VEXKEDO-257154 format. One record per residue: y, x, z of N, C-alpha, C in turn; residue number from 0. Coordinates in steps of 0.001 Angstrom, whole numbers. Each point is the difference from the previous one (the first is absolute). Layout:
BEGIN
Y  X  Z  Y  X  Z  Y  X  Z  NUM
...
This chain:
BEGIN
-1344  853  -77  1373  -819  45  1012  871  -210  0
1138  -354  -753  1312  872  -19  718  -110  1289  1
921  824  189  716  -78  1223  1605  -940  -343  2
-112  -215  -1368  1295  -879  -447  142  -1348  887  3
1357  -487  -1  16  -1028  729  -665  -1317  -846  4
-291  -1056  1082  -587  -1265  -350  1200  -1010  -64  5
-148  -901  -895  846  -1104  213  -659  -1386  625  6
482  -254  1137  -838  -1148  703  886  -1292  -206  7
-551  -1098  -504  441  -1090  74  -373  -1065  991  8
817  -530  1035  -332  -681  983  172  -1533  -25  9
-877  -842  -370  268  -1462  105  -371  -600  1574  10
810  -1088  76  -508  -986  1088  -1111  -775  -374  11
-993  10  888  -1450  -831  -278  488  -1450  285  12
893  -362  852  364  -1315  263  1552  -23  -28  13
479  -1122  778  1407  -249  44  583  1101  874  14
977  847  -376  465  1174  849  558  -415  1365  15
-129  604  925  560  -349  1449  1393  -293  -180  16
599  -685  1062  1293  -434  -158  1178  1099  -70  17
-481  1198  580  973  961  126  -65  806  -1437  18
-981  -478  -856  -17  801  -1294  233  -898  -1398  19
663  -1325  400  191  -921  -891  947  190  -1093  20
835  966  525  1079  749  -949  -147  1228  -845  21
-1387  168  255  -570  1356  -660  -618  -540  -1317  22
164  917  -1020  -543  -126  -1262  -1296  465  -190  23
-1161  -569  -171  -1081  467  -347  -404  -7  -1345  24
-828  1000  -440  -796  948  675  1086  1169  406  25
-468  519  1133  775  1294  368  -713  1260  -755  26
1033  974  -448  -703  1052  -753  349  1507  1205  27
-1199  492  26  49  1023  1041  -751  1422  -744  28
606  1213  346  -597  1030  -819  -616  881  1296  29
-1073  443  -467  -989  602  1186  -809  1163  -755  30
-372  891  913  -1168  1059  -566  -1528  -658  243  31
-931  488  -996  -1180  -557  69  -713  477  1619  32
626  1268  384  -502  388  1308  304  -870  1131  33
938  -652  -161  720  -912  1157  -1207  -1157  398  34
313  -742  821  -863  -953  584  625  -1473  -77  35
-804  -811  380  401  -1554  -76  1236  -100  1158  36
-264  729  1375  1017  69  846  1120  294  -441  37
250  1106  -858  1141  469  -440  773  -1176  -835  38
-812  -645  -705  751  -1181  -806  476  -836  661  39
-553  -396  1034  397  -1069  1101  1202  340  463  40
169  1288  351  1308  518  409  1134  12  -887  41
-496  359  -1345  1052  -163  -1013  459  -1428  -401  42
-895  -1217  227  212  -1161  67  1043  -459  961  43
-197  608  1271  873  -194  1219  1591  543  -438  44
-178  917  -567  1283  469  -253  898  -742  -1096  45
-883  -709  -720  921  -886  -773  123  -1386  664  46
-780  -426  929  137  -1369  752  -139  478  1265  47
914  523  751  -8  380  1353  -600  -749  1233  48
-203  -1587  -238  -604  -734  1065  -1477  -75  -227  49
-435  675  -1277  -1416  -213  -533  -846  1152  705  50
-353  -28  1285  -677  1173  615  -1397  161  -521  51
-427  1354  -159  -1318  73  -636  -1013  -494  565  52
35  -397  1356  -1090  -760  920  -129  -1370  -602  53
1133  -471  -700  -216  -1411  -565  -364  -28  -1361  54
-86  932  -549  -448  130  -1389  -1593  262  -177  55
-467  -819  -1007  -1337  415  -589  -21  104  -1540  56
-517  1138  -469  256  416  -1096  -1558  6  -881  57
-24  -691  -1141  -1011  -87  -780  253  418  -1408  58
-1222  135  -604  205  409  -1599  397  -1393  -543  59
625  -175  -1153  380  -1249  -866  -1676  -723  -264  60
201  -1197  291  -1371  -447  -217  -418  -333  -1385  61
-1125  283  -452  -553  -380  -1491  -1034  -1067  178  62
315  -1036  -891  -750  -885  -57  -21  -938  1328  63
-1357  -406  492  -187  -764  1125  -441  887  1206  64
-11  1290  -218  -388  1095  971  1031  278  921  65
-183  -435  1376  1148  532  1073  -261  1157  490  66
1139  1126  -351  -298  1385  357  100  280  1266  67
-660  864  716  86  250  1425  1392  687  394  68
238  -105  1203  1431  601  323  -229  1619  65  69
1163  725  -153  -205  1240  -4  518  607  1280  70
-841  894  575  427  602  1250  1031  1090  -51  71
870  104  1026  871  967  79  -179  1347  -518  72
-1405  389  422  -497  1465  -458  -170  220  -1505  73
-380  -1100  -807  -192  49  -1328  1185  734  -881  74
-613  1069  -684  932  697  -688  116  -869  -1544  75
1177  7  -404  410  -595  -1247  -1015  493  -1277  76
-283  1047  5  -1133  510  -997  -1209  -542  92  77
-279  -504  1121  -1160  -755  233  15  -1274  -467  78
1071  -637  269  295  -1289  -307  20  -117  -1574  79
163  1014  -662  239  123  -1438  -1419  47  -747  80
-913  520  874  -1324  336  -619  -501  -881  -949  81
204  -1420  449  -797  -1145  -811  746  -308  -1163  82
1412  605  -286  695  -314  -1139  -250  832  -1216  83
711  -112  -1043  -239  548  -1172  257  1487  199  84
-727  1096  -429  442  1438  67  1237  372  -509  85
547  807  802  1508  393  -64  944  -1102  171  86
-96  -991  561  1039  -817  253  898  452  1036  87
1293  -231  -282  865  458  956  1006  -1148  594  88
-645  -1213  -108  519  -1557  653  -954  -242  800  89
351  -772  1025  -775  -632  1121  803  -1528  400  90
-927  -967  -211  568  -1230  441  -476  -460  1168  91
670  -189  1163  -374  -560  1147  412  -1157  384  92
-584  -751  1002  546  -1246  755  125  212  1323  93
1294  -328  567  183  -91  1408  -66  -1344  595  94
-493  -296  1163  -51  -1158  780  525  115  1246  95
702  -775  418  665  64  1418  -888  -617  896  96
-431  908  974  -938  -636  992  478  -492  1484  97
1493  -198  -315  600  -461  1171  670  969  1319  98
515  -720  950  284  751  1017  -1222  678  701  99
-48  1232  243  -943  781  849  220  386  1294  100
-1048  314  755  42  687  1202  -916  933  264  101
294  1201  810  -737  1034  -4  -1405  -269  1000  102
-1009  595  -356  -1245  -464  1029  119  294  1137  103
624  997  627  382  568  1271  510  -1210  576  104
1071  -680  -500  861  -887  615  -1007  -1336  37  105
-641  -385  -976  -1012  -1098  65  -998  119  973  106
-562  1040  419  -964  342  811  435  -141  1617  107
1114  606  115  885  74  1240  270  -1516  403  108
439  -771  -981  293  -1291  332  -1309  -761  410  109
-1103  32  -791  -1115  -528  321  -522  351  1389  110
-153  1203  388  -556  118  1160  893  44  1264  111
1342  -211  -196  913  -229  1147  -37  -1265  401  112
-419  -828  -807  -247  -1530  295  -702  -88  1226  113
-1428  334  65  -787  -237  1031  295  821  1294  114
520  1221  -488  491  844  1340  1055  -654  646  115
948  -741  -554  1161  -707  947  -489  -1433  434  116
-911  -650  -956  -399  -1340  405  -1086  24  1176  117
-843  734  205  -997  131  1227  936  27  1217  118
960  1012  277  422  -160  1249  858  -1279  458  119
385  -778  -1087  708  -1231  389  -1021  -969  754  120
-1245  92  -558  -1050  -1125  526  -577  717  1417  121
52  1356  -135  -633  548  1185  841  -156  1255  122
1295  414  -134  1015  -160  1103  685  -1200  208  123
-70  -1003  -818  731  -1326  96  -1166  -1013  -73  124
-965  -75  634  -1062  -929  2  483  -1514  59  125
1109  -391  968  330  -1288  478  849  -529  -1158  126
581  858  -1026  727  -463  -1121  -838  -437  -908  127
-1286  209  -163  -882  -150  -1086  -1216  -1050  404  128
-342  236  1250  -1172  -848  789  413  -922  1167  129
1433  80  221  284  -947  1223  -523  310  1339  130
-247  1254  86  -787  431  1366  95  1544  -79  131
348  470  1244  -488  1674  112  -1477  315  -158  132
-140  990  -224  -1378  624  -486  -402  1152  756  133
-960  109  872  -84  1221  838  -1255  675  -1170  134
491  1141  -615  -681  577  -1083  -1295  663  588  135
-1020  -396  -584  -1272  865  263  -158  1343  -438  136
-943  745  256  -110  1275  -405  -124  234  -1315  137
-803  -1129  -605  -282  -45  -1349  1333  -164  -752  138
785  -867  283  1415  -411  -646  658  1303  -52  139
78  840  1418  847  1172  -67  -567  910  -775  140
-1042  217  -208  -570  1257  -834  381  -525  -1406  141
-548  -1277  -515  167  -256  -1387  1587  31  -358  142
658  -513  965  1607  183  -403  422  1451  -357  143
-674  1040  704  393  1426  36  -705  400  -1313  144
-1068  -296  -423  -725  274  -1038  552  -515  -1245  145
443  -1199  -150  688  -338  -1196  1395  659  -110  146
915  43  1150  1214  777  -226  -99  1542  -449  147
-1013  433  497  -337  1535  -319  -393  -60  -1573  148
-918  -1039  -336  -451  91  -1536  964  -94  -1023  149
1260  -987  354  992  -150  -1030  990  1040  85  150
259  441  1186  821  1225  196  -525  1226  -1084  151
-1440  261  336  -536  1141  -680  171  -432  -1471  152
-154  -1343  -737  199  -149  -1009  1431  235  -839  153
976  -236  883  1364  330  -367  265  1566  -121  154
-703  895  990  261  1155  -121  -733  521  -947  155
-1127  -395  -384  -869  454  -1040  1007  -178  -1537  156
569  -1247  70  563  -216  -1118  1390  950  -287  157
608  289  1054  1126  893  32  -262  1409  -272  158
-1057  451  724  -350  1650  -156  -1017  188  -502  159
-1140  -818  -437  -1393  383  -695  -182  -428  -1260  160
242  -1040  -370  -482  -807  -1233  920  544  -1081  161
-647  331  -1239  685  270  -1203  -269  -1037  -1128  162
870  -678  -428  -230  -1139  -920  156  455  -1479  163
-1273  -866  -606  94  524  -1607  932  -985  -467  164
688  -1121  431  695  -542  -610  1185  -201  868  165
1262  187  -563  1261  56  1204  533  -1393  404  166
-332  -969  -858  704  -1096  433  -870  -1226  -366  167
383  -1130  570  -676  -1367  -331  1083  -1070  -186  168
-272  -1075  -646  1103  -1063  -272  286  -570  1457  169
1375  -143  17  658  -391  1277  -732  -1320  496  170
21  -878  -656  -765  -1275  543  -1362  -41  693  171
-750  1163  -507  -1177  109  523  -214  356  1339  172
1106  559  690  51  160  1470  -165  -1253  774  173
76  -1090  -618  151  -1329  775  -1531  -293  263  174
-952  91  -1199  -1217  -244  -168  -766  1054  868  175
131  1347  -62  -483  795  725  202  87  1438  176
1170  -223  513  299  -159  1279  -462  -1288  773  177
-329  -876  -816  -710  -1242  555  -1108  6  617  178
-798  1069  -658  -1377  382  540  203  473  1348  179
840  1113  198  134  556  1167  691  -905  993  180
1307  -593  -340  893  -607  983  -738  -1126  562  181
-693  -756  -888  -682  -1229  336  -1363  112  486  182
-1007  670  -742  -1127  30  678  -439  936  986  183
740  1473  -67  -359  554  1216  1399  59  849  184
833  -576  -311  1200  -222  969  -180  -1202  696  185
695  -1274  -543  -165  -1103  647  -1117  -718  401  186
-1057  -160  -977  -1380  -289  506  -428  669  958  187
-375  1233  -350  -642  898  874  627  32  1675  188
1395  228  110  674  55  1069  -89  -1272  721  189
111  -1211  -524  -139  -1188  695  -1419  -249  348  190
-898  371  -538  -1384  -244  334  -431  814  1223  191
640  1302  101  -791  1219  769  703  -161  1365  192
1172  -466  63  938  65  1361  -28  -1413  688  193
-572  -876  -359  -95  -1319  482  -947  -87  1262  194
146  -1054  785  -668  -112  1160  -1595  145  -6  195
-318  -488  -1265  -1403  -40  -270  -758  1427  206  196
733  1311  -63  -253  1275  128  225  634  1292  197
781  -795  1047  697  307  1245  -1258  573  884  198
611  444  1211  -769  635  753  -965  -782  786  199
494  -1598  77  -541  -921  641  -742  -866  -1175  200
-212  114  -1140  -646  -696  -810  -1349  124  -55  201
-830  -1102  97  -1548  126  28  -515  1006  -933  202
846  -64  -1316  -594  1041  -969  39  1196  335  203
904  638  1002  78  1239  417  -840  375  1194  204
365  -906  989  -572  69  1205  -1513  118  289  205
-308  966  678  -1400  342  245  -891  33  -1175  206
700  587  -1242  -715  417  -1208  239  1478  -372  207
-760  343  -1137  135  1411  -329  1399  260  -372  208
614  -1006  -455  1426  148  -466  1163  464  1194  209
-504  -144  1134  572  424  1270  -651  1318  538  210
-861  589  -693  -742  1217  661  889  1320  -574  211
560  750  733  984  871  -306  -883  1221  -1036  212
-1332  172  613  -805  937  -777  -124  -264  -1438  213
-587  -1185  -86  130  -702  -1368  1018  190  -913  214
1213  -607  628  1174  203  -456  355  1138  -607  215
-65  1134  969  595  1305  -514  -1104  762  -930  216
-1192  -393  1  -841  244  -1318  618  -416  -1252  217
75  -1259  79  598  -643  -1100  1356  802  -508  218
908  207  741  1137  691  -288  -108  1454  -593  219
-1259  691  403  -159  1138  -280  -607  -60  -1371  220
-757  -1011  -281  -558  -207  -1282  1154  -181  -949  221
881  -998  280  1196  -334  -721  810  1332  -423  222
117  911  1063  817  1046  -194  -675  922  -976  223
-1395  51  31  -715  886  -677  333  -276  -1600  224
-102  -1335  -151  202  -523  -1611  1437  284  -342  225
866  -289  834  1580  306  -129  222  1375  -563  226
-565  897  939  288  1580  -182  -731  329  -1411  227
-1334  -573  -234  -756  258  -1308  950  -445  -1219  228
615  -1313  254  932  -481  -1165  1059  990  -269  229
769  665  1298  1006  920  -243  -527  1174  -695  230
-1191  574  338  -557  1262  -678  -117  -165  -1613  231
-445  -1234  -260  -248  -313  -1454  1587  53  -684  232
765  -759  385  1299  183  -329  594  1164  -73  233
-147  818  942  462  1552  57  -664  810  -1150  234
-1275  -188  -247  -903  583  -1112  597  -436  -1306  235
309  -1343  -345  557  -426  -1171  1269  660  -485  236
754  169  1114  1312  396  -118  17  1447  -548  237
-970  819  539  -322  1482  -322  -270  206  -1389  238
-433  -1017  -578  -634  85  -1545  1234  -384  -726  239
816  -455  115  1352  -443  -798  1016  941  279  240
289  883  -750  1492  849  288  1354  -884  -80  241
903  221  690  1120  -751  343  576  -267  -1311  242
504  -1059  -250  786  -490  -1209  -812  27  -1461  243
-1357  34  363  -956  -122  -1226  -979  -1370  95  244
-777  -214  -976  -909  -1141  7  -1464  496  -166  245
-48  1253  -39  -1186  856  102  -979  -716  930  246
-1341  114  -416  -1190  -472  878  -1201  873  -300  247
-506  339  910  -1314  741  129  -1147  -716  710  248
-1052  270  -255  -1299  -531  707  -98  254  1819  249
225  -1121  523  188  225  1380  -1364  265  527  250
-264  858  951  -1384  387  481  202  164  1915  251
-871  246  461  -108  193  1344  -67  -1222  906  252
551  -254  1165  -132  -1005  1052  59  -1348  -684  253
-1134  -656  43  -34  -1363  -704  -194  -129  -1412  254
398  894  -680  155  -34  -1419  -1616  315  -750  255
-654  567  884  -1444  203  -538  -469  -1320  -72  256
124  -1150  651  -675  -914  -100  763  -1126  -816  257
1138  -254  159  663  -914  -731  1296  420  -541  258
694  -630  -1300  1187  420  -705  1208  -368  1055  259
-191  -824  828  1227  -272  691  -81  -274  1453  260
-532  1034  767  -431  0  1320  1356  -491  723  261
1433  190  -427  726  -587  901  111  -1552  189  262
-397  -650  -1218  -303  -1481  138  -1063  -419  941  263
-1011  821  -15  -1157  -177  723  408  111  1657  264
473  1219  256  458  -27  1459  1073  -1059  469  265
996  -389  -1048  811  -979  415  -594  -1050  310  266
-1095  -640  -473  -797  -1039  -175  -740  -10  1307  267
-692  1157  430  -814  16  1331  957  -25  954  268
1203  806  -12  1130  -181  1134  269  -1424  324  269
192  -922  -971  345  -1323  360  -1091  -820  305  270
-1257  354  -402  -1252  -476  272  -298  66  1703  271
437  1114  285  178  194  1516  719  -1081  762  272
1216  -90  -567  958  -1091  536  -792  -1373  1  273
-493  -237  -1068  -885  -1287  -170  -788  -291  1003  274
-905  1102  361  -1168  72  894  582  -215  1334  275
880  683  286  825  -116  1434  202  -1243  361  276
765  -561  -955  793  -1181  280  -779  -1493  -337  277
-615  106  -991  -687  -1233  -602  1227  -812  -668  278
1268  456  -182  1309  -821  -300  -482  -374  -1468  279
341  -1385  -383  -34  -355  -1414  979  529  -945  280
1152  372  610  1016  698  -824  -266  1283  -402  281
-760  640  1219  -468  1436  -289  -850  86  -1458  282
-1150  -1058  350  -789  43  -1371  450  -452  -1096  283
1157  -913  50  507  -425  -1300  853  1153  -723  284
823  738  884  527  1133  -404  -859  1007  -593  285
-1183  308  647  -526  1036  -371  -1005  -422  -1267  286
-299  -1286  -164  -867  -428  -1089  955  171  -1146  287
1284  -555  -21  889  182  -1187  329  1362  -349  288
323  813  1130  415  1509  -253  -1212  744  -573  289
-1032  -173  257  -1375  669  -300  -180  -542  -1735  290
66  -1189  38  -61  -471  -1433  815  747  -1042  291
1271  -97  661  1063  947  -996  -244  1566  -380  292
-364  691  1404  -398  1369  72  -1471  84  -1121  293
-693  -958  212  -1251  258  -1057  396  -119  -1513  294
880  -820  -275  700  31  -1509  629  1340  -309  295
691  341  1054  596  1552  -383  -783  950  -258  296
-928  -257  997  -1199  1247  26  -676  -250  -1328  297
-560  -1019  -237  -636  -126  -1594  877  503  -1002  298
1176  -21  -29  823  377  -935  549  1296  -15  299
-262  957  1246  245  1347  185  -1132  600  -570  300
-1314  -468  616  -1325  446  -380  -155  166  -1636  301
499  -1159  -603  -383  -132  -1518  1136  1009  -475  302
1266  475  646  931  768  -661  -640  1489  96  303
-481  170  1310  -549  1492  137  -893  154  -946  304
-1031  -978  -241  -1170  72  -886  414  534  -1376  305
1131  -939  -560  665  354  -1243  475  1232  -246  306
993  293  1046  573  1374  73  -654  1066  -120  307
-994  282  839  -761  1049  194  -1476  -3  -628  308
-304  -1076  -306  -1127  -56  -982  -1434  460  831  309
-624  809  -713  -1478  671  863  519  889  1175  310
924  344  -21  484  855  1200  75  -813  1314  311
-6  -1311  -186  328  -867  1192  -1524  -178  736  312
-34  31  1142  -1461  -122  764  -680  -1126  -292  313
-963  -15  -663  -761  -1204  -535  -482  -1008  1215  314
-261  600  1238  -686  -793  1063  1052  -726  779  315
1281  181  -111  981  -311  773  221  -1565  -508  316
177  -678  1167  308  -1469  -38  1423  -370  198  317
397  -1255  -130  1349  -425  15  51  -177  1590  318
-804  -650  607  38  -608  1280  -1502  113  582  319
-31  108  1343  -1242  -145  601  -15  -1581  872  320
-929  -605  -401  -109  -1380  478  -604  -157  1451  321
776  -802  823  -662  51  1218  -1341  -1313  -258  322
-828  2  994  -1246  -1067  -192  489  -1268  56  323
-977  -761  -815  514  -1268  -236  -268  -1084  1021  324
-1018  449  976  -232  -807  1106  1279  -176  1058  325
-228  -1282  586  1208  0  920  -498  -271  1423  326
848  -16  1157  -199  -195  1212  947  -1088  561  327
-585  -1011  808  957  -742  441  742  169  1133  328
1355  -430  -121  951  283  990  732  -1169  534  329
266  -176  1240  586  -1286  691  1509  278  -295  330
759  -804  -628  1607  273  -101  787  -977  1414  331
1205  357  228  759  -590  1083  -188  -1608  -160  332
45  -545  -1068  74  -1425  -159  -1296  -737  -63  333
-1130  1040  222  -1477  -664  166  -693  9  -1204  334
669  -46  -1303  -816  -30  -1166  -720  1508  -247  335
-1198  -247  -444  -710  1251  -267  634  694  -1245  336
112  1386  -210  257  778  -944  -1110  967  -285  337
114  880  -987  -891  821  -325  849  1499  -286  338
-629  1110  308  548  1308  -325  -1223  910  -585  339
411  805  -930  -994  778  -526  -842  955  794  340
-1236  -41  -264  -766  725  1073  90  1404  -61  341
574  368  -1325  298  1463  -90  895  403  728  342
1025  -729  406  1119  318  953  -665  427  1217  343
-823  -1066  551  -732  -133  1280  -732  1207  252  344
-456  520  -1084  -967  783  -56  786  1417  212  345
1173  3  -734  698  1374  120  649  139  1495  346
294  -1183  837  541  130  1306  -1241  289  875  347
-1245  -591  -361  -954  535  833  -590  1247  12  348
215  619  -1264  -408  1430  -222  939  979  669  349
1459  -443  -45  993  886  659  -181  -130  1418  350
-278  -1348  624  9  -46  1421  -1337  745  478  351
-953  93  -772  -1356  673  507  64  1552  124  352
1131  561  -549  143  1281  -124  866  606  1268  353
608  -1015  747  725  510  961  -1016  203  1227  354
């Protein structure tokens, strides 16, 4: 490919955004074949200052009924020209406005801050929500500390550990994403956990294993093990991606020898401990929905690893490790029977037997 300049024509794929209504399309841009799509986006912003690169999605001009894929910021223009006529010095692209964007760090902090702030209100102000004071049981005190520590950890990981392959997401998605945490693990879980049904005088707690300090601290120890394991996998993933890049490598070591996404596995097991400790319907609801979403992410990441690394990716590595399908009956505060995975019960029993 010659180093001579390319002429790039930029059309709007749909109706231009309001701040570009007075702009005449197509835009004409000069660029070197060695430059990337990211450079083109910045040149578009130079012509339309409010059109931030994070709002832009660039594709090749469609031919026929085939919808071309979006071009990543790292794609070199000479590679985008590869499918065109040899020696072509013109490139036609279409730009789509993705709308207002938010950084992923901002999104995650907002998501995790919800439960972190909601739980103390229910814990410290029970009369406001239940109409009576609540003398908290050891179970309530420990679970409150565990949940606060979990979401504080998630915020710290977002700020100092995670490196994101995508810089932004659509602004309005934050309401959908936050709803999962603010409602399910915030309002629902807090309301259920700190009510009188779990208090020190409740028949659900009094004279049961849920009031046995030794059993409770075994559960806390098991939960802490899963939380620390989750952190270790996040630190390992961070080490595989140099700052400012989207580079990936095959993760190995702790947890990765068995599954592609052990961070999701340890996250699920940690919340499984909370479910087993409390028997809370809200804990089960949040864990079930969250596990379902993480399973979808794991399947997608597992497929991406296999596609990117091919035969180099370990053949025996699974997406996730399933707990046993059989269940154990558990009595809930309101008296109705529920069930928990026997796999979680077995994990607690094994951990308890080692002490």
